[in-house]
Each structure stands twice: as structure tokens, then as C-alpha cells.
N, C-alpha and C positions, 0 to 999 in steps of 0.2 A: 436350225437344229444343231446341237453341239455334238461333235464327234470325239470319242474317247477310245483309247486303246485300239489303234488301227481301224477305227471306224466301225467296229463290230457292235460296240455299245453306243446307243443313241439316247438322247433325252432332251426335254425342252430346255430352252435357254433359261437361265436363272430367273429372269423377269416373268417367265410364263408359268413357273411352278405353282403359283397361287391359283391359277385356273386349271392347270393340268393335274394337280394333286390337291383338290379342294379340301379334303378332310385333313390331310397331313399339315397343310399350311393355314388352315382356317384360323382367323383371329390374329395372326402375326402381322405386324406392320411392315412397311416397305423395308427391304433389306433383311427381313427375318430369316432365320435358319431353323429348320425343323429336323432335329435328331431324335424325335420322340416316337411317332407312329412307325411301326415296322413295315415301311413301304419304301422300295428303292426309288431313286430319282431318275432311273433309266427306263426307257420304253421296253416293251416285250420284244423278243427277237423278230426280225423281219418276217421270217417264215411263219411265225405264229400269227402275226397280223394278216399276212396273205391268206392263211387258212380261214380266218374269220371272214374276210371279205369274200373269198371264193364260196364259202358255205352259204352266205346270204345270196350272192349272185346266182348260184346253182339251185337255190331253193332247198338246201339241205338243213332244214330247221324244224322238221316234223318229228312226231313220236318215233322212238326206236324201241327195241326190245327192253322191257322193264328192267332186265338185268344190267343193261348198259350197252353202249355202242361197241360192237365187236372189235373195231380197230383200236379203241381206247383200252379195252380190257386186255387185249393181246399186247399192247405197248407197255402196260403196267407189268404184265407177266414177264416180258422180255427184259424190262429194266430191272425188276427184282432179281431175276436170275443172273443177269450180267453184272450188275453193280452191287446188289445187296447179298448175293449168293444165297438167295432164298428159293427153295424148290417148291413152286406153287403152280396152281392151275387157274384158269379163268374163274372157276367157281369159288375161289378164295378171295376174289376181288369185288369190292363194292364201290362204285362211283359215289362220291359225296359232294354236298354243296359246300366246298371248302373244307379245310381240315377241322374247323370248329364243329361242323356237322358230325364228323367222325368221332370227335371227343364226346359229344353229347350222346351219340348212339352207343358208344362203348359203355357209358355210365348206365344207360337204360337196358342194354342187352345183357350185361354181365352181372350188374349189382342188384341186390335186394336190400330193403330196409334192414338196418342193424348190421350189415356187412361192414368190415373194416377195410380201409384202403390206405396203404403206406405210400406217401408222396415224398419223393426226394426233393428238398427245397434248398435254394430258390428255384422257382419254375414258373412257366407261363401262367399268369394269374387266373384266367378263367377255368383252368383245370380244377382248382379247388372248388369253385362254385358248382360246376357240373356234377362233381362227385357227391357233394353234400346235398344238392337238390334231388338226387336220386335216393336220398335217405340213408346213405352210407356215412359212417363215422370216419373222418379223415385223421390219420396218424402222421404227423409231420416228422420226417427224418432229415435233419440238416446234413448237407454235403460236408465233406471234410474241409477244414480250413485251408489246407495246402492245395489250392487249385480247384476246389469245388468238385472233387471226384467222389465216387461212391464209398460210403463207410459200410462195408458189408457186414461187419460185426454188429454195428448198431442197427442195421436193417433187420438182421435175423433176431436180435433181441426184442424187437418191437412186434414180431409176428405172434399172433394168438390164434385160438381156434376159430375166431370170427374173421380172420384176415382172408380176403378174397382176391386182392390184386395189389401189385406194386407198380407205381407209376414213375416213369422216367422221361426225360426229354433229352435226346442225344442226336446231335450236339445240343448243348443246353442253352435255352433261352431263360434267363438273361446273361449267364456267366460266360458262355462260350466254351465251357469244358467239353472235350471230346473223350468219351469213355474208352478206355483201352480194351483190347481183346481179352486180356487177363481178368480185369475186373468184371466184364460182362459175362465171362465164363463162370466166375464166382457167383454172380447174381443168378445165372441160369441154373447152377447147381442148387442154390437155395430154392428156386421156384419149382424145380423138378422134385426135390425131396419133400417139400411141403405141399406140392400140388396147388400152387398159387399162380394165377394169371399175371403176366407182365404187360402193361400198356406202355408202348414206346412211341412217343411223338418224335418223328424223324424229319421234320420239315426243312431242316438245314443240312441234310446229309451230304450235299454236294459241296458245301463250304467248309473245308478243313484246310489248315495251313501248315507250313513248315514240314511238308512231306507226310503228314498224318493221313491215315485212311480211316474212314468211318466204317464201323462194324455194326451190323444189325443183329440184335439178340435173337431174332427169329431164325437166324441162319445156323444156330447150334442144334445139334442132334437132340431130339426130344422136346424142342421148344415150339415146333410147328403148331401144335394144338393149344399151347399155353400162352401164345403171344398175340396181341392185337397191335398192329402197326398202323399208324396214320401218317399220311404225307400229303403234300399239296403243291400248288403252283403260284400262290399269291406272292410269296416272298422272293424266291430265287429266280423266278422267270418274269417278274414284274406284271403278273396277271391278276392283281388284287380285285379288280372289278368283274372278272370272269370267275364266278364262284364255282370252283372245281377242285376236287381233291380225291383221295381214295383211302379206303381201309383194307387191310389184308389180315385175314384170320382164318380159322377153320370154317368149313362149310356151314356147320350148325350155327355159329355166331353170325356169319354173314347173312344167312337166311333170316335170322331173328332181326338183324339190323334192317334188312330190306322191308320186312313187314312193318317195322316201326316207322320207317321213312315214307312208305307208300301213301298213307292217308294225309301226309303233310306236304311233302315236296315231290313225291313220286321218284324223281331222279334229277341230277343236274341237267342243264340244257344240252341239246344235241351239239350246238355250235361250240360250247365250252369243251365238250368231250373231244370233238374233232381237233380243236386248237391244242388241247393238252396232249393228244396223241402225237401231233407234230413236234411239240416241245420235247417229248421223250425220245422220239425217233430220229430227229434231224437237227437238234440244237446243241450237240455236245461242244462244238467249237465256241459257240456263244457262251456256254457255261464256263469253259476254261478261261475265256477272256474275262468274264465277270469275276470269277474267283481270283484271278491274278490281280485285277484292279482292286478288289476288296482287301486283299492281303497288303497291298501297297498303302491303301488308306488306313488300314489298321495300324501299320507301323508309324505313319505320320502322326495320327491322333494319339495313340497310346504312349509313344515315346515322348511327345511334347508334354503330356499330362504327368507322366511318371517322373519327369525331371523336377516337378514342382515340389517344394518343401511341404511335408505333411500330407502328401497325396500318393496313393499307391494305385497304379494302373498297369498291371501286367498285360502283355499281349494275349488276347483270347486265342484258344486253340482252334476255334471254328466259329460259325455264324457270322453276322455282320454287326455284332454288338460289342462295344467296349463297356466295361463295368467298373469304373474307378471308385475307389473307397475314399470318400471325402469326410469321414466321421471325425477326423481330427481338426477339421476346419469349420464345419457347420454343425449346429445342434442336431439337426435331422435332415434327411434327404428331401423331404417335401419343402422345407424351407429353402434348400439349395435350388431345387427346380423352380420355385416361385421367383427367387431372386434373379436367376438367369433369364427367365422369360420376361419378367417385368422390367428389368434394368438393362439387359444386354440383348434382348430380342432374339433369344435362342431357346428353343423348346427341347426339353429332355423328358425322360420318364424316371420317376422316383423309385428307388430300389425296393422300398418297403412293400410295394404293390405285388412283389413276386414271392412273398412269404419269408419265413425265417431264414436269416442269413443275408437277406437283401438290404437290411436296414443300413443307412449311412452311405449307400451307393447311389449312383445314377446309371441308367442304361442309355447309351448313346449309339445311334445308328450311323455307321460310317459307309453305307452304300450310296455314296454321293460323289460328285466331282471333286477333284483335288482342290479346286478353288474354294469350294464350300467347306471341306474338311480343314484346310489350313486356316480359314477365317474362323471357323468354330473353335479350333485349338487356341487361337489368339484371344478370342472373347472369353472363353472359359478360364484361361490362364489369368487374364486381367481381373476377372471377378474373384477368383480364389485369392490372388495376391492382395487385392484391395480389402477383401473381407478379413483376411488373416491379419492385416496390419491394423485394423480398427479394434 
């Protein structure tokens, strides 16, 4: 096992990543590097692993209240109050099968055919599909060019009588933008005046850098009934195979979501809920260590790429994604991703998959060891230099 950052972060040796992270590294040859799938290269906190083992040994894997495991629901309430400054009750929380389940449920519980949804782009790709599959019409609103923050004037201009919801991801996947309190207050003002819901994907809310603090739009006065917040444990706690997340909204929406989920999944597994409760209640030190490590990896990767001619790679404000602009080097981002994987054995995600504003970029996951990030920076630099010279 490899120890990183005072031994709090643990992960498989690099030679074991292909078996320990089978989806992330599938198809890569020996020595391959995967910065594509949003999965960290570290194991879940020790306390989370112990909770899973204890639950199995003690036989705590049977049906619980359909509303959720009480200790998990209370852990979410406590976390939302302490960290997100949201005044909620247990009845405002729905356990979900990962954050994706929460996105799907939102689209079905809130939207009707012919409703319009404004989506701030670039954004996590599946959000577009879930909203359109619910019959809604998606209106794309590009983020500002200067740091991918909200263009409030543009958002308001795109609102019509059919607009039902505005969708944001904060911190943003893939750009790493962390929206400020001021711009979120502006968005909240628009939502209150127009009586429009805001859907906020906050999966990376613990990963903010350079002293920034994440702000939940649901924490503003009057937004309690207008916001649907989704969060989870797959990314920042390394619990990707334990399908657990949660949605927070007003009781009417939560009840509707529960009825939709009931005939399909009922609820997430009891073991997953127990493990997630431990993550929220007892793993703050692990999270501080992980955030510190990611900030260091961000600096190494982004600074190396930003020094390259014709490449722009500013440091993201949050998440564990770098989002370099390679449009001056490659004809398109898919071509760049294909070249890197085919010739340099390094996997990335093409930016065009995240909607308007992502074209010409690559999304790079830097939640890995320093050895891997440094090697990745060398390979990408070599590829860009070679391609630019040809």
C-alpha cells in the first residue's frame, strides 16, 4: 500500500490500479495513466471501510425505514447545517443511489414536457440527457469567458414563461469554477422574482482551494423551497462502488422523488447508508488531507501545462479537474484525447462532451499520487510540443 500525506490517504500501488480501478484503467497498456474517469486513485477512509466490514459482521444489512437509515438522514442534516448553512429537517432529505439517481429524480419530479430548463455550460454531460429525456427543452447558457462564472444577465435574458428550472454545478465539473456568494445571491434573486427552481449539483463542495469557501444557494433566504441540491460520496470519499448520495429539497418534492424511486430501487443499501454516515460524521481530517493533496497536485499539473506555448491551463478554483485549453494546438479536443491515449498511453476526457464552452479543452483528473501527476505532465507536454512542431 502506498502512503501519502502523513499516511491518511492510502491507495493501491501503481501496478495494482488496473485491478483495483478496473473501469478507470480498462484498456490501458502497461504504464498507462488514467486522468479520464472521475474516480480518485485513493481508497476510502479507514473508518468507512471499517463501517462496511462491521455492518456485514453484525448482520446490519436488512430492510430499514423506507425513508432511509435514521443515522444517515441525521448525518446529512447535521452536515448541511454545519457546512452548507442550510436549515433543513430529516423530511427534506432523500437517500439516493449515487448523485446520478438524484439528477434523474429531479428531472422527473419537477419537470413536465414542454418545460424549459436553463443549463449553465460547460457542465457534467449526463445532466443534459436527463433533462431532455424528461421532455423538457434545454436552453444552454454559456458561462462567462473569464473563469467560467455565471453570466447573470444572460441567464435572465433566456428566461421565458416556460422556464421551470435553472441548473448549475458548483463547484463546476469540468471547469473547476467555484461560484461566489455575490453571484449566487444574484441568481437567487432571479429565481425568487421569477419563481423558478434552481437545481444545484454540489458533489465537489469540499474541494475548494486558495482559501475559497463553497456557498450553497439553498442557504439564502427564500430559496429553501426553490432549490434541489444533490450531493454524494463517489468522488471526494472514494466510494464510487458504494452507490450512495442524497437529495435535499422541500418535503413535497422529496415525497414525489421517493414515490418515483420506490418501484425501481426502493432506496440505497443499508450498508452504503451506514458507511456514508460515518464519512460525514467522522472523516473531516481525512477530507482536509485529501483537499490539501489535491491542491498540491493541481499546482503541479496546471503550472506545467500553463507554461507550454499556445496552451492555457489556469488553476481551477475547486474540484479535482484541470481544464486546459488546447484549441491553438489541436483541431479539436477529441483528436487530442485520441492522440494522448493512442501514442502516449494517457487517458483524458474531451471537453466537448460537457457542452458549449468545453470545445477545445481536455478534462484531467488530478486526484492521484504525485508520481502519476508528474509523469502525466511530462507526457502531455511532450505530445503538445511534438504536435505543435509538425
